[in-house]
C-alpha positions in Angstrom: 32.5 36.8 10.4 28.8 36.2 11.0 27.4 33.6 8.9 24.1 34.3 7.2 21.1 32.4 8.7 20.1 29.3 6.9 16.8 29.6 5.2 14.3 27.0 6.3 13.6 24.7 3.4 9.9 24.3 2.6 8.8 20.7 2.6 7.8 19.6 -0.9 4.5 17.8 -0.8 4.6 14.2 -2.0 3.1 13.7 -5.4 0.7 10.9 -5.7 1.1 8.4 -8.5 -1.1 8.5 -11.6 -2.6 5.2 -10.6 -3.5 6.6 -7.1 -5.1 9.6 -8.8 -7.2 7.4 -11.0 -8.2 5.2 -8.1 -9.3 8.2 -6.2 -11.4 9.4 -9.1 -13.1 6.0 -9.4 -13.9 6.3 -5.7 -15.5 9.7 -6.3 -17.5 8.4 -9.3 -18.6 5.4 -7.4 -19.8 7.5 -4.6 -21.6 9.8 -7.1 -23.2 6.8 -8.9 -24.3 5.4 -5.6 -25.9 8.7 -4.7 -27.8 8.4 -8.0 -28.7 4.8 -7.7 -29.3 4.4 -4.0 -30.0 7.9 -2.8 -33.3 9.6 -2.2 -34.4 9.5 -5.9 -36.4 6.9 -7.8 -33.9 4.1 -7.1 -33.9 4.5 -3.3 -36.0 1.4 -2.9 -33.9 -0.6 -5.4 -33.9 -4.4 -4.8 -32.4 -7.3 -6.6 -35.2 -7.9 -9.0 -36.4 -4.5 -10.0 -33.2 -2.7 -11.2 -34.5 -2.3 -14.8 -37.8 -0.8 -13.7 -36.1 1.5 -11.3 -33.5 2.6 -13.9 -36.4 3.7 -16.1 -37.2 6.3 -13.5 -33.9 8.1 -13.8 -34.0 11.7 -14.9 -31.8 12.7 -17.9 -29.2 14.3 -15.7 -29.0 11.3 -13.3 -28.8 8.9 -16.3 -25.9 10.9 -17.8 -24.1 10.9 -14.5 -24.4 7.2 -14.1 -23.4 6.5 -17.7 -20.4 8.7 -17.3 -19.3 7.0 -14.1 -19.6 3.6 -15.7 -17.8 4.6 -18.9 -15.0 6.1 -16.8 -14.5 3.0 -14.8 -14.5 0.7 -17.9 -11.9 3.0 -19.6 -9.6 3.5 -16.5 -9.8 -0.1 -15.3 -6.7 -1.5 -17.2 -4.5 1.2 -15.8 -5.9 0.8 -12.3 -5.1 -2.9 -12.4 -1.6 -2.4 -13.9 -1.4 -6.1 -14.6 -1.9 -6.9 -10.9 -3.4 -10.4 -11.6 -0.8 -11.4 -14.1 0.4 -15.0 -13.4 -2.4 -15.5 -10.8 -5.5 -17.3 -12.1 -8.9 -17.0 -10.4 -11.4 -19.7 -9.5 -14.9 -18.5 -10.0 -17.6 -19.8 -7.7 -21.3 -18.9 -8.3 -24.3 -19.3 -6.1 -27.7 -20.3 -7.4 -29.6 -17.4 -9.1 -26.4 -15.5 -9.9 -26.7 -12.6 -12.4 -25.0 -14.0 -15.5 -24.5 -10.5 -17.0 -22.6 -9.5 -13.9 -20.6 -12.7 -14.1 -19.7 -11.9 -17.7 -18.6 -8.4 -16.7 -16.5 -9.7 -13.8 -14.8 -12.2 -16.1 -13.9 -9.5 -18.6 -12.4 -7.3 -15.8 -10.4 -10.3 -14.6 -8.9 -10.6 -18.1 -8.3 -6.9 -18.2 -6.2 -7.3 -15.1 -3.9 -9.8 -16.8 -5.5 -13.0 -15.5 -8.0 -15.6 -16.6 -10.4 -18.0 -15.0 -8.9 -21.3 -14.0 -12.4 -22.7 -13.9 -16.0 -21.9 -13.1 -17.9 -23.8 -10.4 -21.6 -23.5 -9.7 -22.6 -24.2 -6.1 -25.7 -26.5 -5.8 -28.9 -25.4 -4.1 -28.5 -28.5 -1.9 -25.3 -27.0 -0.6 -26.2 -23.3 0.1 -29.8 -23.7 1.2 -28.9 -25.8 4.3 -31.7 -28.2 3.4 -29.3 -31.2 3.0 -27.1 -30.9 6.1 -27.1 -34.6 6.6 -25.8 -35.2 3.1 -23.2 -32.5 3.5 -22.0 -33.9 6.8 -21.9 -37.5 5.6 -19.9 -36.6 2.5 -17.5 -34.5 4.6 -17.0 -37.5 7.0 -16.4 -39.8 4.1 -13.9 -37.5 2.5 -11.9 -37.2 5.7 -11.5 -40.9 5.6 -10.5 -41.0 1.9 -8.0 -38.3 1.6 -4.8 -37.0 3.3 -5.7 -36.3 7.0 -4.0 -32.9 6.8 -6.2 -31.7 4.0 -8.9 -30.2 6.3 -9.7 -29.8 9.9 -11.7 -33.0 10.7 -13.1 -31.5 13.8 -14.5 -28.4 12.0 -18.3 -27.8 11.9 -20.2 -29.3 8.9 -20.1 -26.3 6.6 -16.7 -25.0 7.6 -15.3 -28.5 6.8 -17.1 -28.7 3.5 -15.9 -25.2 2.7 -12.4 -26.4 3.3 -13.0 -29.3 1.0 -14.4 -27.0 -1.6 -11.3 -24.8 -1.3 -9.0 -27.9 -1.7 -11.0 -28.8 -4.9 -10.6 -25.4 -6.6 -7.8 -23.4 -4.9 -4.3 -23.3 -3.6 -2.1 -21.1 -1.4 0.7 -21.4 -3.9 1.1 -20.9 -7.7 -1.6 -22.1 -10.1 -1.1 -25.9 -10.4 -2.8 -29.1 -11.5 -4.9 -30.7 -8.8 -3.4 -33.5 -6.8 -5.0 -36.9 -6.6 -6.7 -35.9 -3.4 -8.0 -32.6 -4.8 -9.4 -34.5 -7.8 -11.1 -37.0 -5.5 -12.7 -34.1 -3.5 -13.8 -32.3 -6.7 -15.4 -35.5 -8.2 -17.1 -36.3 -4.9 -18.7 -32.8 -4.6 -19.9 -33.1 -8.2 -21.3 -36.6 -7.7 -23.1 -35.4 -4.6 -24.7 -32.5 -6.7 -23.2 -30.0 -4.3 -21.0 -28.5 -7.1 -21.1 -28.3 -10.9 -17.7 -27.9 -12.7 -17.5 -26.5 -16.2 -14.1 -28.1 -16.5 -13.4 -31.0 -14.2 -9.7 -30.9 -15.1 -9.3 -27.2 -14.2 -6.1 -26.1 -12.5 -6.1 -24.9 -8.9 -6.1 -21.2 -8.5 -4.6 -19.0 -5.8 -7.5 -16.5 -5.9 -11.2 -17.3 -5.4 -14.1 -15.0 -6.4 -17.5 -16.1 -4.9 -20.4 -14.4 -6.6 -23.6 -14.5 -4.6 -27.1 -15.1 -6.1 -30.4 -15.9 -4.4 -30.8 -16.3 -0.7 -28.4 -18.6 0.9 -28.7 -19.8 4.5 -26.6 -17.3 6.5 -24.8 -19.9 8.7 -24.1 -22.0 5.7 -22.6 -19.2 3.7 -20.5 -18.1 6.6 -19.2 -21.6 7.1 -18.4 -22.0 3.4 -16.5 -18.7 3.3 -14.6 -19.5 6.5 -13.5 -22.8 5.1 -12.6 -21.3 1.7 -10.5 -18.6 3.3 -8.1 -21.2 4.8 -7.3 -22.9 1.5 -6.6 -20.0 -0.9 -4.2 -17.1 -1.1 -7.2 -14.7 -1.2 -11.0 -14.8 -1.4 -13.4 -12.1 -2.5 -17.1 -12.5 -2.0 -19.2 -10.2 -4.2 -22.9 -9.4 -4.5 -25.2 -6.8 -5.9 -26.5 -3.7 -4.2 -29.6 -5.4 -2.9 -27.6 -8.2 -1.3 -25.6 -5.6 0.6 -28.7 -3.9 2.1 -31.0 -6.8 3.1 -29.5 -10.0 1.6 -26.7 -12.5 1.7 -23.9 -10.0 1.7 -25.4 -8.0 4.5 -25.8 -11.2 6.6 -22.2 -12.2 5.8 -20.8 -8.9 6.8 -22.3 -9.2 10.2 -20.5 -12.6 10.7 -16.9 -13.0 11.9 -16.2 -15.0 8.8 -16.3 -11.8 6.8 -13.0 -10.7 8.4 -11.2 -13.5 6.7 -12.1 -12.3 3.2 -12.8 -9.2 1.2 -16.5 -8.4 0.4 -17.7 -6.2 -2.4 -21.2 -5.0 -3.4 -22.6 -3.3 -6.4 -21.4 -5.8 -9.0 -24.4 -5.2 -11.2 -22.5 -2.1 -12.3 -19.1 -1.7 -14.1 -17.9 0.3 -11.1 -18.7 -2.6 -8.8 -17.1 -5.1 -11.1 -13.9 -3.1 -11.2 -13.9 -2.8 -7.5 -14.2 -6.6 -7.1 -11.1 -7.1 -9.3 -9.2 -4.4 -7.4 -10.1 -6.4 -4.3 -8.7 -9.6 -5.9 -5.4 -7.7 -6.5 -5.4 -6.5 -2.9 -6.1 -10.0 -1.6 -2.7 -11.2 -3.0 -1.1 -9.5 0.0 -3.8 -10.9 2.3 -5.5 -7.5 2.9 -9.3 -7.8 3.4 -12.0 -5.2 3.9 -15.6 -4.4 2.9 -16.0 -2.2 -0.2 -18.7 -0.9 -2.5 -21.8 1.2 -2.0 -22.4 -0.2 1.5 -18.7 -1.0 2.3 -17.4 0.1 5.6 -13.9 0.4 4.3 -14.9 2.7 1.5 -16.1 2.5 -2.2 -12.9 1.0 -3.6 -9.7 -0.5 -2.3 -7.2 2.4 -2.4 -4.2 0.5 -1.2 
């Protein structure tokens, strides 16, 4: 008896998860909003200090598009995060001249992801401007002599070394924990040297670090600090506004090899950018970096 030929089974396409679908939509809306904000329209020359003026030039349709994209991101964010930061606190570092409204938005999104700030630390102008290299180098040398020899690389360059000390003062590669005696010594020394201001000098060490950029920092200084920080935390995200990504601090950092050690995000003056920054923090838990945002080479938002 001749057996009937077996029918070829059609391959059933893999269904994407609800979260993947929402992330994809956010990416679409971010790209759409970027087209409105940074395209050939009235905001094409947008800089750091003229966003309000430029926004006044939006047409009704463009304004509705931008508002819809922002509202969508804010509403979808908790489902996107899916509690991805639960049990993992974040140390917030801010550079001089930071946009406080953006910082507030980022803090709210961190909380929406199930986390909280372990502490906020403001970097001093003396640190990021490069104008006090002798002070920074001297303090770094003194700290090498005062604390555990394995805490940092004593032979590292001035700003990489102080970046490592900064990381030891605020971050950890393990679970959130109270600072050790050495970490407290480093934190207090940075504060005493006016290189750092701590809102809570007893804050716990956090596995994740979010560095928010502000006014112009010396590019080599910023790269050194970021490189040092990256060796002392589970993950580091460096975030800035759209202007910083085109001709500012973030653009300079992205050209430096140090950027490959962290995740960079631009557009944080928008809710879309703030959500992207927190998604990047979630992604950094697995040590996956990239460049995201309006000018990010890896795409608008972290999809993985």
